mmCIF file of the N, C-alpha and C atoms, coordinates in Angstrom:
data_MODEL
# 
_entry.id   MODEL 
# 
loop_
_atom_site.group_PDB 
_atom_site.id 
_atom_site.type_symbol 
_atom_site.label_atom_id 
_atom_site.label_alt_id 
_atom_site.label_comp_id 
_atom_site.label_asym_id 
_atom_site.label_entity_id 
_atom_site.label_seq_id 
_atom_site.pdbx_PDB_ins_code 
_atom_site.Cartn_x 
_atom_site.Cartn_y 
_atom_site.Cartn_z 
_atom_site.occupancy 
_atom_site.B_iso_or_equiv 
_atom_site.pdbx_formal_charge 
_atom_site.auth_seq_id 
_atom_site.auth_comp_id 
_atom_site.auth_asym_id 
_atom_site.auth_atom_id 
_atom_site.pdbx_PDB_model_num 
ATOM 1   N N  . MET A 1 1  ? 0.881   -1.206  -0.081  1.00 0.00 ? 1  MET A N  1 
ATOM 2   C CA . MET A 1 1  ? -0.044  -0.175  0.204   1.00 0.00 ? 1  MET A CA 1 
ATOM 3   C C  . MET A 1 1  ? 0.598   1.471   0.160   1.00 0.00 ? 1  MET A C  1 
ATOM 4   N N  . SER A 1 2  ? 0.629   2.120   -0.878  1.00 0.00 ? 2  SER A N  1 
ATOM 5   C CA . SER A 1 2  ? 1.234   3.377   -0.653  1.00 0.00 ? 2  SER A CA 1 
ATOM 6   C C  . SER A 1 2  ? 0.995   4.288   0.186   1.00 0.00 ? 2  SER A C  1 
ATOM 7   N N  . HIS A 1 3  ? 2.121   4.886   0.339   1.00 0.00 ? 3  HIS A N  1 
ATOM 8   C CA . HIS A 1 3  ? 2.119   6.286   1.434   1.00 0.00 ? 3  HIS A CA 1 
ATOM 9   C C  . HIS A 1 3  ? 1.760   7.590   0.955   1.00 0.00 ? 3  HIS A C  1 
ATOM 10  N N  . HIS A 1 4  ? 2.053   7.713   -0.087  1.00 0.00 ? 4  HIS A N  1 
ATOM 11  C CA . HIS A 1 4  ? 1.982   8.624   -1.007  1.00 0.00 ? 4  HIS A CA 1 
ATOM 12  C C  . HIS A 1 4  ? 0.312   9.196   -2.263  1.00 0.00 ? 4  HIS A C  1 
ATOM 13  N N  . LEU A 1 5  ? 0.092   10.303  -1.402  1.00 0.00 ? 5  LEU A N  1 
ATOM 14  C CA . LEU A 1 5  ? -1.083  10.689  -1.715  1.00 0.00 ? 5  LEU A CA 1 
ATOM 15  C C  . LEU A 1 5  ? -1.131  11.671  -2.962  1.00 0.00 ? 5  LEU A C  1 
ATOM 16  N N  . LEU A 1 6  ? -1.640  11.060  -3.907  1.00 0.00 ? 6  LEU A N  1 
ATOM 17  C CA . LEU A 1 6  ? -2.142  12.087  -4.946  1.00 0.00 ? 6  LEU A CA 1 
ATOM 18  C C  . LEU A 1 6  ? -3.078  13.646  -5.094  1.00 0.00 ? 6  LEU A C  1 
ATOM 19  N N  . THR A 1 7  ? -3.028  14.178  -5.024  1.00 0.00 ? 7  THR A N  1 
ATOM 20  C CA . THR A 1 7  ? -3.506  15.155  -5.142  1.00 0.00 ? 7  THR A CA 1 
ATOM 21  C C  . THR A 1 7  ? -5.153  15.122  -5.943  1.00 0.00 ? 7  THR A C  1 
ATOM 22  N N  . LEU A 1 8  ? -6.064  16.392  -5.487  1.00 0.00 ? 8  LEU A N  1 
ATOM 23  C CA . LEU A 1 8  ? -7.495  15.850  -6.244  1.00 0.00 ? 8  LEU A CA 1 
ATOM 24  C C  . LEU A 1 8  ? -7.658  16.570  -7.545  1.00 0.00 ? 8  LEU A C  1 
ATOM 25  N N  . GLU A 1 9  ? -6.610  17.313  -7.834  1.00 0.00 ? 9  GLU A N  1 
ATOM 26  C CA . GLU A 1 9  ? -6.385  17.512  -9.162  1.00 0.00 ? 9  GLU A CA 1 
ATOM 27  C C  . GLU A 1 9  ? -5.846  15.967  -10.150 1.00 0.00 ? 9  GLU A C  1 
ATOM 28  N N  . GLN A 1 10 ? -4.408  16.104  -9.599  1.00 0.00 ? 10 GLN A N  1 
ATOM 29  C CA . GLN A 1 10 ? -3.888  14.756  -9.909  1.00 0.00 ? 10 GLN A CA 1 
ATOM 30  C C  . GLN A 1 10 ? -5.055  13.333  -10.690 1.00 0.00 ? 10 GLN A C  1 
ATOM 31  N N  . ILE A 1 11 ? -5.869  13.166  -9.472  1.00 0.00 ? 11 ILE A N  1 
ATOM 32  C CA . ILE A 1 11 ? -6.894  11.954  -9.322  1.00 0.00 ? 11 ILE A CA 1 
ATOM 33  C C  . ILE A 1 11 ? -7.917  12.109  -10.590 1.00 0.00 ? 11 ILE A C  1 
ATOM 34  N N  . ARG A 1 12 ? -8.087  13.509  -10.762 1.00 0.00 ? 12 ARG A N  1 
ATOM 35  C CA . ARG A 1 12 ? -9.186  14.171  -11.582 1.00 0.00 ? 12 ARG A CA 1 
ATOM 36  C C  . ARG A 1 12 ? -8.444  13.983  -12.968 1.00 0.00 ? 12 ARG A C  1 
ATOM 37  N N  . ALA A 1 13 ? -7.151  13.713  -13.208 1.00 0.00 ? 13 ALA A N  1 
ATOM 38  C CA . ALA A 1 13 ? -6.816  13.884  -14.574 1.00 0.00 ? 13 ALA A CA 1 
ATOM 39  C C  . ALA A 1 13 ? -6.034  12.666  -14.417 1.00 0.00 ? 13 ALA A C  1 
ATOM 40  N N  . ALA A 1 14 ? -6.629  11.612  -13.796 1.00 0.00 ? 14 ALA A N  1 
ATOM 41  C CA . ALA A 1 14 ? -5.579  10.021  -14.144 1.00 0.00 ? 14 ALA A CA 1 
ATOM 42  C C  . ALA A 1 14 ? -7.358  9.427   -14.383 1.00 0.00 ? 14 ALA A C  1 
ATOM 43  N N  . LEU A 1 15 ? -8.459  9.986   -13.644 1.00 0.00 ? 15 LEU A N  1 
ATOM 44  C CA . LEU A 1 15 ? -9.919  9.509   -14.447 1.00 0.00 ? 15 LEU A CA 1 
ATOM 45  C C  . LEU A 1 15 ? -9.848  9.733   -15.931 1.00 0.00 ? 15 LEU A C  1 
ATOM 46  N N  . GLN A 1 16 ? -9.538  10.591  -16.044 1.00 0.00 ? 16 GLN A N  1 
ATOM 47  C CA . GLN A 1 16 ? -9.964  11.179  -17.651 1.00 0.00 ? 16 GLN A CA 1 
ATOM 48  C C  . GLN A 1 16 ? -10.025 9.940   -18.319 1.00 0.00 ? 16 GLN A C  1 
ATOM 49  N N  . ASP A 1 17 ? -9.455  9.093   -18.087 1.00 0.00 ? 17 ASP A N  1 
ATOM 50  C CA . ASP A 1 17 ? -9.082  8.158   -19.595 1.00 0.00 ? 17 ASP A CA 1 
ATOM 51  C C  . ASP A 1 17 ? -8.670  6.829   -18.789 1.00 0.00 ? 17 ASP A C  1 
ATOM 52  N N  . ARG A 1 18 ? -10.045 6.979   -17.739 1.00 0.00 ? 18 ARG A N  1 
ATOM 53  C CA . ARG A 1 18 ? -10.380 5.652   -16.867 1.00 0.00 ? 18 ARG A CA 1 
ATOM 54  C C  . ARG A 1 18 ? -11.676 5.190   -17.260 1.00 0.00 ? 18 ARG A C  1 
ATOM 55  N N  . ARG A 1 19 ? -12.293 4.136   -17.269 1.00 0.00 ? 19 ARG A N  1 
ATOM 56  C CA . ARG A 1 19 ? -13.862 3.534   -17.006 1.00 0.00 ? 19 ARG A CA 1 
ATOM 57  C C  . ARG A 1 19 ? -14.008 3.517   -15.545 1.00 0.00 ? 19 ARG A C  1 
ATOM 58  N N  . ILE A 1 20 ? -15.638 4.111   -15.267 1.00 0.00 ? 20 ILE A N  1 
ATOM 59  C CA . ILE A 1 20 ? -15.649 4.423   -14.034 1.00 0.00 ? 20 ILE A CA 1 
ATOM 60  C C  . ILE A 1 20 ? -15.706 3.244   -13.474 1.00 0.00 ? 20 ILE A C  1 
ATOM 61  N N  . THR A 1 21 ? -16.466 2.375   -14.322 1.00 0.00 ? 21 THR A N  1 
ATOM 62  C CA . THR A 1 21 ? -16.948 0.954   -13.313 1.00 0.00 ? 21 THR A CA 1 
ATOM 63  C C  . THR A 1 21 ? -15.891 -0.101  -13.167 1.00 0.00 ? 21 THR A C  1 
ATOM 64  N N  . THR A 1 22 ? -15.102 -0.020  -14.055 1.00 0.00 ? 22 THR A N  1 
ATOM 65  C CA . THR A 1 22 ? -13.520 -0.540  -13.803 1.00 0.00 ? 22 THR A CA 1 
ATOM 66  C C  . THR A 1 22 ? -13.079 -0.024  -12.617 1.00 0.00 ? 22 THR A C  1 
ATOM 67  N N  . VAL A 1 23 ? -12.842 1.384   -12.395 1.00 0.00 ? 23 VAL A N  1 
ATOM 68  C CA . VAL A 1 23 ? -12.056 2.277   -10.913 1.00 0.00 ? 23 VAL A CA 1 
ATOM 69  C C  . VAL A 1 23 ? -13.517 1.574   -10.059 1.00 0.00 ? 23 VAL A C  1 
ATOM 70  N N  . SER A 1 24 ? -14.446 1.267   -9.854  1.00 0.00 ? 24 SER A N  1 
ATOM 71  C CA . SER A 1 24 ? -15.068 1.161   -9.056  1.00 0.00 ? 24 SER A CA 1 
ATOM 72  C C  . SER A 1 24 ? -15.038 -0.369  -8.341  1.00 0.00 ? 24 SER A C  1 
ATOM 73  N N  . ALA A 1 25 ? -15.220 -1.678  -9.499  1.00 0.00 ? 25 ALA A N  1 
ATOM 74  C CA . ALA A 1 25 ? -14.788 -2.880  -9.003  1.00 0.00 ? 25 ALA A CA 1 
ATOM 75  C C  . ALA A 1 25 ? -13.664 -2.777  -8.490  1.00 0.00 ? 25 ALA A C  1 
ATOM 76  N N  . ALA A 1 26 ? -12.471 -1.931  -9.008  1.00 0.00 ? 26 ALA A N  1 
ATOM 77  C CA . ALA A 1 26 ? -11.385 -2.251  -8.321  1.00 0.00 ? 26 ALA A CA 1 
ATOM 78  C C  . ALA A 1 26 ? -10.775 -1.464  -6.951  1.00 0.00 ? 26 ALA A C  1 
ATOM 79  N N  . THR A 1 27 ? -11.655 -0.717  -6.946  1.00 0.00 ? 27 THR A N  1 
ATOM 80  C CA . THR A 1 27 ? -11.608 0.067   -5.338  1.00 0.00 ? 27 THR A CA 1 
ATOM 81  C C  . THR A 1 27 ? -12.207 -0.589  -4.605  1.00 0.00 ? 27 THR A C  1 
ATOM 82  N N  . GLY A 1 28 ? -13.617 -0.726  -4.413  1.00 0.00 ? 28 GLY A N  1 
ATOM 83  C CA . GLY A 1 28 ? -14.582 -0.551  -4.125  1.00 0.00 ? 28 GLY A CA 1 
ATOM 84  C C  . GLY A 1 28 ? -15.627 0.470   -3.556  1.00 0.00 ? 28 GLY A C  1 
ATOM 85  N N  . LEU A 1 29 ? -15.376 1.750   -4.413  1.00 0.00 ? 29 LEU A N  1 
ATOM 86  C CA . LEU A 1 29 ? -15.796 2.819   -4.575  1.00 0.00 ? 29 LEU A CA 1 
ATOM 87  C C  . LEU A 1 29 ? -16.700 3.133   -4.890  1.00 0.00 ? 29 LEU A C  1 
ATOM 88  N N  . HIS A 1 30 ? -17.821 4.033   -4.788  1.00 0.00 ? 30 HIS A N  1 
ATOM 89  C CA . HIS A 1 30 ? -19.317 3.901   -6.073  1.00 0.00 ? 30 HIS A CA 1 
ATOM 90  C C  . HIS A 1 30 ? -18.926 4.580   -6.940  1.00 0.00 ? 30 HIS A C  1 
ATOM 91  N N  . ALA A 1 31 ? -19.574 3.759   -8.386  1.00 0.00 ? 31 ALA A N  1 
ATOM 92  C CA . ALA A 1 31 ? -19.125 4.899   -9.348  1.00 0.00 ? 31 ALA A CA 1 
ATOM 93  C C  . ALA A 1 31 ? -19.507 6.372   -9.194  1.00 0.00 ? 31 ALA A C  1 
ATOM 94  N N  . ASN A 1 32 ? -20.981 6.408   -8.428  1.00 0.00 ? 32 ASN A N  1 
ATOM 95  C CA . ASN A 1 32 ? -21.055 8.203   -8.500  1.00 0.00 ? 32 ASN A CA 1 
ATOM 96  C C  . ASN A 1 32 ? -20.276 8.750   -7.632  1.00 0.00 ? 32 ASN A C  1 
ATOM 97  N N  . THR A 1 33 ? -19.741 8.262   -6.827  1.00 0.00 ? 33 THR A N  1 
ATOM 98  C CA . THR A 1 33 ? -18.696 8.490   -6.351  1.00 0.00 ? 33 THR A CA 1 
ATOM 99  C C  . THR A 1 33 ? -17.394 9.424   -7.134  1.00 0.00 ? 33 THR A C  1 
ATOM 100 N N  . LEU A 1 34 ? -17.017 7.980   -7.494  1.00 0.00 ? 34 LEU A N  1 
ATOM 101 C CA . LEU A 1 34 ? -15.949 8.606   -8.414  1.00 0.00 ? 34 LEU A CA 1 
ATOM 102 C C  . LEU A 1 34 ? -16.462 9.414   -10.110 1.00 0.00 ? 34 LEU A C  1 
ATOM 103 N N  . HIS A 1 35 ? -17.271 9.212   -9.991  1.00 0.00 ? 35 HIS A N  1 
ATOM 104 C CA . HIS A 1 35 ? -18.366 10.280  -11.052 1.00 0.00 ? 35 HIS A CA 1 
ATOM 105 C C  . HIS A 1 35 ? -18.393 11.539  -10.635 1.00 0.00 ? 35 HIS A C  1 
ATOM 106 N N  . GLN A 1 36 ? -18.175 12.481  -9.469  1.00 0.00 ? 36 GLN A N  1 
ATOM 107 C CA . GLN A 1 36 ? -18.457 13.455  -8.822  1.00 0.00 ? 36 GLN A CA 1 
ATOM 108 C C  . GLN A 1 36 ? -17.124 13.745  -8.753  1.00 0.00 ? 36 GLN A C  1 
ATOM 109 N N  . ILE A 1 37 ? -16.185 13.074  -8.145  1.00 0.00 ? 37 ILE A N  1 
ATOM 110 C CA . ILE A 1 37 ? -14.738 13.511  -8.620  1.00 0.00 ? 37 ILE A CA 1 
ATOM 111 C C  . ILE A 1 37 ? -13.876 13.180  -9.611  1.00 0.00 ? 37 ILE A C  1 
ATOM 112 N N  . LYS A 1 38 ? -14.385 12.479  -10.771 1.00 0.00 ? 38 LYS A N  1 
ATOM 113 C CA . LYS A 1 38 ? -14.038 13.332  -11.859 1.00 0.00 ? 38 LYS A CA 1 
ATOM 114 C C  . LYS A 1 38 ? -14.584 14.502  -12.850 1.00 0.00 ? 38 LYS A C  1 
ATOM 115 N N  . LYS A 1 39 ? -15.768 14.498  -12.474 1.00 0.00 ? 39 LYS A N  1 
ATOM 116 C CA . LYS A 1 39 ? -16.411 15.848  -13.090 1.00 0.00 ? 39 LYS A CA 1 
ATOM 117 C C  . LYS A 1 39 ? -15.881 16.816  -12.589 1.00 0.00 ? 39 LYS A C  1 
ATOM 118 N N  . GLY A 1 40 ? -15.633 17.490  -11.109 1.00 0.00 ? 40 GLY A N  1 
ATOM 119 C CA . GLY A 1 40 ? -14.952 18.004  -10.531 1.00 0.00 ? 40 GLY A CA 1 
ATOM 120 C C  . GLY A 1 40 ? -16.419 18.554  -9.568  1.00 0.00 ? 40 GLY A C  1 
ATOM 121 N N  . LYS A 1 41 ? -17.364 17.707  -9.280  1.00 0.00 ? 41 LYS A N  1 
ATOM 122 C CA . LYS A 1 41 ? -18.368 18.188  -8.653  1.00 0.00 ? 41 LYS A CA 1 
ATOM 123 C C  . LYS A 1 41 ? -18.573 17.687  -7.022  1.00 0.00 ? 41 LYS A C  1 
ATOM 124 N N  . SER A 1 42 ? -17.258 16.978  -7.109  1.00 0.00 ? 42 SER A N  1 
ATOM 125 C CA . SER A 1 42 ? -16.598 16.695  -5.591  1.00 0.00 ? 42 SER A CA 1 
ATOM 126 C C  . SER A 1 42 ? -15.196 17.156  -4.893  1.00 0.00 ? 42 SER A C  1 
ATOM 127 N N  . GLU A 1 43 ? -15.489 18.265  -4.342  1.00 0.00 ? 43 GLU A N  1 
ATOM 128 C CA . GLU A 1 43 ? -14.735 19.619  -3.714  1.00 0.00 ? 43 GLU A CA 1 
ATOM 129 C C  . GLU A 1 43 ? -13.684 18.648  -2.522  1.00 0.00 ? 43 GLU A C  1 
ATOM 130 N N  . ASN A 1 44 ? -14.410 18.047  -1.447  1.00 0.00 ? 44 ASN A N  1 
ATOM 131 C CA . ASN A 1 44 ? -13.923 17.408  -0.516  1.00 0.00 ? 44 ASN A CA 1 
ATOM 132 C C  . ASN A 1 44 ? -13.980 16.164  0.033   1.00 0.00 ? 44 ASN A C  1 
ATOM 133 N N  . PRO A 1 45 ? -13.786 14.770  -1.140  1.00 0.00 ? 45 PRO A N  1 
ATOM 134 C CA . PRO A 1 45 ? -13.620 13.554  -0.722  1.00 0.00 ? 45 PRO A CA 1 
ATOM 135 C C  . PRO A 1 45 ? -12.708 13.631  0.546   1.00 0.00 ? 45 PRO A C  1 
ATOM 136 N N  . SER A 1 46 ? -13.612 12.172  1.041   1.00 0.00 ? 46 SER A N  1 
ATOM 137 C CA . SER A 1 46 ? -12.707 11.923  2.042   1.00 0.00 ? 46 SER A CA 1 
ATOM 138 C C  . SER A 1 46 ? -11.377 11.538  1.834   1.00 0.00 ? 46 SER A C  1 
ATOM 139 N N  . LEU A 1 47 ? -10.899 11.641  3.143   1.00 0.00 ? 47 LEU A N  1 
ATOM 140 C CA . LEU A 1 47 ? -8.993  10.878  3.114   1.00 0.00 ? 47 LEU A CA 1 
ATOM 141 C C  . LEU A 1 47 ? -9.104  9.863   2.868   1.00 0.00 ? 47 LEU A C  1 
ATOM 142 N N  . ARG A 1 48 ? -10.393 8.529   3.082   1.00 0.00 ? 48 ARG A N  1 
ATOM 143 C CA . ARG A 1 48 ? -10.106 7.332   2.423   1.00 0.00 ? 48 ARG A CA 1 
ATOM 144 C C  . ARG A 1 48 ? -10.243 7.296   1.085   1.00 0.00 ? 48 ARG A C  1 
ATOM 145 N N  . THR A 1 49 ? -11.495 8.328   0.867   1.00 0.00 ? 49 THR A N  1 
ATOM 146 C CA . THR A 1 49 ? -11.348 7.544   -0.820  1.00 0.00 ? 49 THR A CA 1 
ATOM 147 C C  . THR A 1 49 ? -10.479 7.962   -1.691  1.00 0.00 ? 49 THR A C  1 
ATOM 148 N N  . ILE A 1 50 ? -9.562  9.264   -0.947  1.00 0.00 ? 50 ILE A N  1 
ATOM 149 C CA . ILE A 1 50 ? -8.188  9.981   -1.653  1.00 0.00 ? 50 ILE A CA 1 
ATOM 150 C C  . ILE A 1 50 ? -7.098  8.757   -1.465  1.00 0.00 ? 50 ILE A C  1 
ATOM 151 N N  . THR A 1 51 ? -7.183  8.221   -0.566  1.00 0.00 ? 51 THR A N  1 
ATOM 152 C CA . THR A 1 51 ? -6.101  6.928   -0.030  1.00 0.00 ? 51 THR A CA 1 
ATOM 153 C C  . THR A 1 51 ? -6.414  5.778   -1.059  1.00 0.00 ? 51 THR A C  1 
ATOM 154 N N  . ILE A 1 52 ? -7.404  5.358   -0.835  1.00 0.00 ? 52 ILE A N  1 
ATOM 155 C CA . ILE A 1 52 ? -8.237  4.383   -1.895  1.00 0.00 ? 52 ILE A CA 1 
ATOM 156 C C  . ILE A 1 52 ? -7.818  4.811   -3.694  1.00 0.00 ? 52 ILE A C  1 
ATOM 157 N N  . LEU A 1 53 ? -7.938  6.132   -3.855  1.00 0.00 ? 53 LEU A N  1 
ATOM 158 C CA . LEU A 1 53 ? -7.787  6.152   -5.073  1.00 0.00 ? 53 LEU A CA 1 
ATOM 159 C C  . LEU A 1 53 ? -6.476  6.669   -5.844  1.00 0.00 ? 53 LEU A C  1 
ATOM 160 N N  . SER A 1 54 ? -5.459  7.107   -4.823  1.00 0.00 ? 54 SER A N  1 
ATOM 161 C CA . SER A 1 54 ? -3.668  7.030   -4.644  1.00 0.00 ? 54 SER A CA 1 
ATOM 162 C C  . SER A 1 54 ? -3.672  5.756   -4.885  1.00 0.00 ? 54 SER A C  1 
ATOM 163 N N  . ASP A 1 55 ? -3.821  4.931   -4.066  1.00 0.00 ? 55 ASP A N  1 
ATOM 164 C CA . ASP A 1 55 ? -3.173  4.014   -4.175  1.00 0.00 ? 55 ASP A CA 1 
ATOM 165 C C  . ASP A 1 55 ? -3.781  3.272   -5.145  1.00 0.00 ? 55 ASP A C  1 
ATOM 166 N N  . TYR A 1 56 ? -4.646  2.820   -5.547  1.00 0.00 ? 56 TYR A N  1 
ATOM 167 C CA . TYR A 1 56 ? -5.190  2.218   -7.286  1.00 0.00 ? 56 TYR A CA 1 
ATOM 168 C C  . TYR A 1 56 ? -4.372  3.200   -8.020  1.00 0.00 ? 56 TYR A C  1 
ATOM 169 N N  . LEU A 1 57 ? -4.686  4.635   -8.303  1.00 0.00 ? 57 LEU A N  1 
ATOM 170 C CA . LEU A 1 57 ? -3.599  5.003   -9.505  1.00 0.00 ? 57 LEU A CA 1 
ATOM 171 C C  . LEU A 1 57 ? -2.498  4.793   -9.523  1.00 0.00 ? 57 LEU A C  1 
ATOM 172 N N  . ILE A 1 58 ? -1.618  4.936   -8.508  1.00 0.00 ? 58 ILE A N  1 
ATOM 173 C CA . ILE A 1 58 ? 0.084   4.132   -8.487  1.00 0.00 ? 58 ILE A CA 1 
ATOM 174 C C  . ILE A 1 58 ? 0.035   3.217   -8.847  1.00 0.00 ? 58 ILE A C  1 
ATOM 175 N N  . ARG A 1 59 ? -0.536  2.030   -7.922  1.00 0.00 ? 59 ARG A N  1 
ATOM 176 C CA . ARG A 1 59 ? -0.259  0.468   -8.553  1.00 0.00 ? 59 ARG A CA 1 
ATOM 177 C C  . ARG A 1 59 ? -0.309  0.665   -10.354 1.00 0.00 ? 59 ARG A C  1 
ATOM 178 N N  . GLN A 1 60 ? -1.069  1.530   -10.872 1.00 0.00 ? 60 GLN A N  1 
ATOM 179 C CA . GLN A 1 60 ? -1.516  1.317   -12.362 1.00 0.00 ? 60 GLN A CA 1 
ATOM 180 C C  . GLN A 1 60 ? -0.706  1.729   -12.708 1.00 0.00 ? 60 GLN A C  1 
ATOM 181 N N  . THR A 1 61 ? 0.262   3.276   -12.311 1.00 0.00 ? 61 THR A N  1 
ATOM 182 C CA . THR A 1 61 ? 1.519   3.278   -13.466 1.00 0.00 ? 61 THR A CA 1 
ATOM 183 C C  . THR A 1 61 ? 1.902   3.034   -13.358 1.00 0.00 ? 61 THR A C  1 
ATOM 184 N N  . GLN A 1 62 ? 2.538   1.778   -12.608 1.00 0.00 ? 62 GLN A N  1 
ATOM 185 C CA . GLN A 1 62 ? 4.053   1.570   -11.978 1.00 0.00 ? 62 GLN A CA 1 
ATOM 186 C C  . GLN A 1 62 ? 4.171   0.267   -12.612 1.00 0.00 ? 62 GLN A C  1 
ATOM 187 N N  . PRO A 1 63 ? 6.008   0.235   -13.280 1.00 0.00 ? 63 PRO A N  1 
ATOM 188 C CA . PRO A 1 63 ? 5.463   -0.655  -14.778 1.00 0.00 ? 63 PRO A CA 1 
ATOM 189 C C  . PRO A 1 63 ? 5.562   -2.612  -13.579 1.00 0.00 ? 63 PRO A C  1 
ATOM 190 N N  . MET A 1 64 ? 4.984   -3.166  -14.949 1.00 0.00 ? 64 MET A N  1 
ATOM 191 C CA . MET A 1 64 ? 4.847   -4.671  -14.388 1.00 0.00 ? 64 MET A CA 1 
ATOM 192 C C  . MET A 1 64 ? 6.251   -5.524  -14.003 1.00 0.00 ? 64 MET A C  1 
ATOM 193 N N  . VAL A 1 65 ? 6.400   -6.666  -13.208 1.00 0.00 ? 65 VAL A N  1 
ATOM 194 C CA . VAL A 1 65 ? 8.373   -6.540  -12.938 1.00 0.00 ? 65 VAL A CA 1 
ATOM 195 C C  . VAL A 1 65 ? 7.159   -8.517  -13.053 1.00 0.00 ? 65 VAL A C  1 
ATOM 196 N N  . SER A 1 66 ? 8.262   -8.976  -13.579 1.00 0.00 ? 66 SER A N  1 
ATOM 197 C CA . SER A 1 66 ? 7.760   -9.824  -13.916 1.00 0.00 ? 66 SER A CA 1 
ATOM 198 C C  . SER A 1 66 ? 8.593   -11.205 -13.052 1.00 0.00 ? 66 SER A C  1 
# 
């Protein structure tokens, strides 16, 4: 698990090219919550939500090690 948190702006940018249903299934976060963040309608998501999304998005950008 990552201890680095992305900013809300970084999370929004990373969500732009991702399917919300895929992110929702992988993180356990509700799709409506993710849509609100992606569209900029959620200005103050919980620390838990930011942590879960940061961990997920950072894992997605790390190269696969075989």
